[in-house]
Backbone bond lengths (Angstrom), bond angles and torsions (degrees), N, CA, C in turn:
res aa  C-N    CA-C-N  psi(-1)  N-CA   C-N-CA  omega(-1)  CA-C   N-CA-C  phi
1 X - - - 1.460 - - 1.500 111.04 -
2 X 1.334 118.59 -41.42 1.465 119.70 -179.26 1.507 109.27 -64.94
3 X 1.368 121.31 -35.29 1.404 122.85 -179.98 1.548 109.34 -63.64
4 X 1.285 116.75 -43.36 1.472 123.24 -179.46 1.523 111.09 -60.21
5 X 1.293 117.40 -44.49 1.493 120.41 178.78 1.485 111.66 -69.45
6 X 1.361 116.18 -38.78 1.450 117.27 -179.74 1.516 109.63 -68.85
7 X 1.303 120.18 -38.10 1.494 122.53 178.38 1.488 109.90 -64.43
8 X 1.353 116.58 -39.10 1.448 120.34 -178.03 1.531 111.92 -68.17
9 X 1.360 116.21 -38.91 1.459 117.09 172.66 1.523 113.34 -65.82
10 X 1.271 116.26 -36.12 1.494 120.94 175.15 1.508 111.92 -57.78
11 X 1.304 115.49 -51.77 1.471 122.79 178.52 1.559 109.98 -60.71
12 X 1.316 116.48 -38.49 1.490 119.71 -178.93 1.529 109.33 -65.65
13 X 1.314 119.65 -45.56 1.440 121.86 179.50 1.499 112.69 -70.18
14 X 1.348 119.42 -35.13 1.458 121.08 175.41 1.522 108.93 -62.86
15 X 1.345 115.63 -41.52 1.463 120.92 -179.28 1.528 108.87 -62.91
16 X 1.297 119.18 -42.07 1.440 121.89 179.00 1.510 111.69 -66.52
17 X 1.276 118.81 -39.28 1.444 122.71 -179.44 1.511 108.66 -68.48
18 X 1.283 119.92 -42.21 1.498 124.83 -179.06 1.496 111.66 -70.77
19 X 1.307 115.68 -28.96 1.492 121.86 -174.93 1.559 110.61 -65.05
20 X 1.291 118.30 -35.29 1.467 121.77 -178.72 1.498 114.40 -63.28
21 X 1.385 119.54 -52.19 1.402 118.39 175.80 1.538 115.85 -65.10
22 X 1.310 115.30 -32.31 1.448 121.47 174.14 1.555 109.89 -64.12
23 X 1.251 117.92 -39.77 1.511 120.93 176.01 1.503 110.00 -62.71
24 X 1.353 117.79 -45.07 1.473 118.50 -177.86 1.581 108.95 -70.10
25 X 1.317 119.47 -33.06 1.480 121.27 176.87 1.486 108.39 -66.64
26 X 1.365 118.44 -41.95 1.429 121.63 178.71 1.533 111.66 -59.48
27 X 1.316 116.18 -41.90 1.505 122.33 -179.35 1.490 107.26 -70.56
28 X 1.316 121.46 -38.94 1.468 124.68 179.42 1.584 111.39 -65.31
29 X 1.316 115.18 -39.54 1.458 117.93 178.26 1.485 114.45 -70.80
30 X 1.333 120.19 -19.32 1.466 124.07 177.18 1.518 109.44 -83.79
31 X 1.304 119.42 -17.02 1.481 121.01 179.08 1.579 112.31 56.99
32 X 1.336 117.53 47.73 1.464 121.08 174.87 1.502 109.41 -70.92
33 X 1.313 114.43 118.58 1.466 122.94 176.88 1.493 111.82 -129.37
34 X 1.375 118.06 150.24 1.463 118.74 -178.06 1.530 109.94 -73.49
35 X 1.340 112.14 150.10 1.487 118.05 176.78 1.513 114.55 -69.02
36 X 1.314 115.15 -33.67 1.474 120.81 -179.39 1.479 112.02 -114.96
37 X 1.336 120.21 -155.35 1.415 125.90 178.85 1.532 112.34 -64.51
38 X 1.294 115.25 -40.09 1.478 120.07 -179.97 1.522 109.36 -130.06
39 X 1.315 116.75 161.38 1.435 122.13 179.54 1.494 113.44 -75.95
40 X 1.315 115.16 139.29 1.504 118.46 178.78 1.610 105.73 -83.64
41 X 1.268 113.97 176.89 1.512 116.44 179.23 1.474 111.34 -67.74
42 X 1.327 117.17 -35.79 1.475 119.94 178.14 1.514 112.45 -63.68
43 X 1.330 116.28 -41.70 1.453 121.70 179.12 1.499 111.12 -66.52
44 X 1.371 117.22 -36.07 1.458 118.62 178.61 1.589 110.02 -66.52
45 X 1.310 115.36 -41.90 1.439 121.36 176.95 1.533 110.81 -58.63
46 X 1.301 113.81 -45.81 1.517 122.32 -178.13 1.582 106.27 -58.89
47 X 1.320 114.61 -48.08 1.477 117.67 -177.48 1.533 112.06 -63.77
48 X 1.329 117.12 -40.29 1.455 117.85 175.00 1.493 113.14 -66.76
49 X 1.335 118.73 -38.41 1.424 120.39 177.78 1.574 108.96 -64.76
50 X 1.229 118.35 -40.63 1.504 120.55 179.38 1.496 110.72 -66.68
51 X 1.305 116.20 -37.47 1.462 118.94 179.77 1.586 108.13 -69.34
52 X 1.328 118.68 -36.62 1.408 121.21 175.61 1.524 111.43 -65.56
53 X 1.302 118.88 -42.97 1.456 123.90 -179.83 1.537 108.25 -64.26
54 X 1.365 118.23 -45.51 1.410 118.42 178.55 1.483 113.59 -62.43
55 X 1.353 119.07 -40.06 1.488 123.98 174.28 1.469 112.23 -61.60
56 X 1.309 115.59 -42.08 1.533 117.97 177.85 1.508 110.71 -65.73
57 X 1.358 118.97 -38.82 1.496 119.61 176.79 1.550 109.43 -65.83
58 X 1.283 118.50 -37.20 1.481 120.58 179.74 1.531 110.10 -66.70
59 X 1.358 116.81 -42.13 1.470 120.52 176.83 1.547 112.68 -60.70
60 X 1.297 115.26 -47.13 1.472 120.34 179.84 1.534 109.00 -68.08
61 X 1.287 120.54 -34.04 1.446 124.44 -178.42 1.594 110.28 -67.30
62 X 1.359 113.76 -40.34 1.473 117.08 176.33 1.569 111.39 -61.67
63 X 1.346 112.24 -42.95 1.525 114.66 -178.07 1.524 109.71 -71.87
64 X 1.356 118.39 -35.14 1.503 117.26 175.70 1.513 112.46 -63.65
65 X 1.341 116.89 -35.93 1.432 122.52 178.70 1.528 107.98 -66.54
66 X 1.308 115.72 -44.79 1.478 119.28 -179.59 1.512 110.31 -61.48
67 X 1.344 117.29 -44.37 1.436 119.23 178.51 1.495 115.56 -66.09
68 X 1.326 116.18 -31.59 1.429 121.36 177.08 1.520 109.94 -66.81
69 X 1.326 116.85 -47.79 1.469 122.00 177.09 1.489 111.97 -60.20
70 X 1.347 116.37 -42.46 1.438 119.59 176.97 1.579 113.85 -63.29
71 X 1.273 113.58 -37.56 1.522 118.19 179.20 1.501 109.93 -68.09
72 X 1.331 120.36 -41.57 1.398 123.92 -179.97 1.542 109.55 -65.38
73 X 1.313 115.19 -43.47 1.481 120.38 176.66 1.572 111.60 -57.66
74 X 1.294 114.96 -43.31 1.444 118.86 -179.90 1.533 109.74 -62.63
75 X 1.322 116.43 -44.52 1.469 120.57 -179.43 1.443 113.05 -63.23
76 X 1.349 117.64 -41.68 1.450 120.96 -179.70 1.473 112.83 -73.79
77 X 1.266 121.87 -33.41 1.483 125.51 179.79 1.463 109.61 -72.26
78 X 1.312 115.98 -39.70 1.529 118.80 -179.21 1.517 113.81 -70.53
79 X 1.291 116.44 -25.74 1.484 119.74 179.51 1.468 107.31 -91.61
C-alpha cells in the first residue's frame, strides 16, 4: 500500500512539473501579442488564463498517458 501511495505522489509531482512547460508551449503556439506597445490589464489576465488552461491540459494529458499505459499493461499481463 505504501508503494502505491508513493508512486501516486511521484506521478502527481511529475505531472505538475511537466504541466508548466506545456502551459508555456500552449501560450507560445497561440501567439498572444499585445494590441499596442504594452499589454493592457485585460490582455495580462487573458495571458494568465491561457497559461493556466495550457498547464491544466498538460496535467490532464500526463495522467491520461499514465492511465493508457496502465491499461495496456493490464491487458498484456492478463493475456
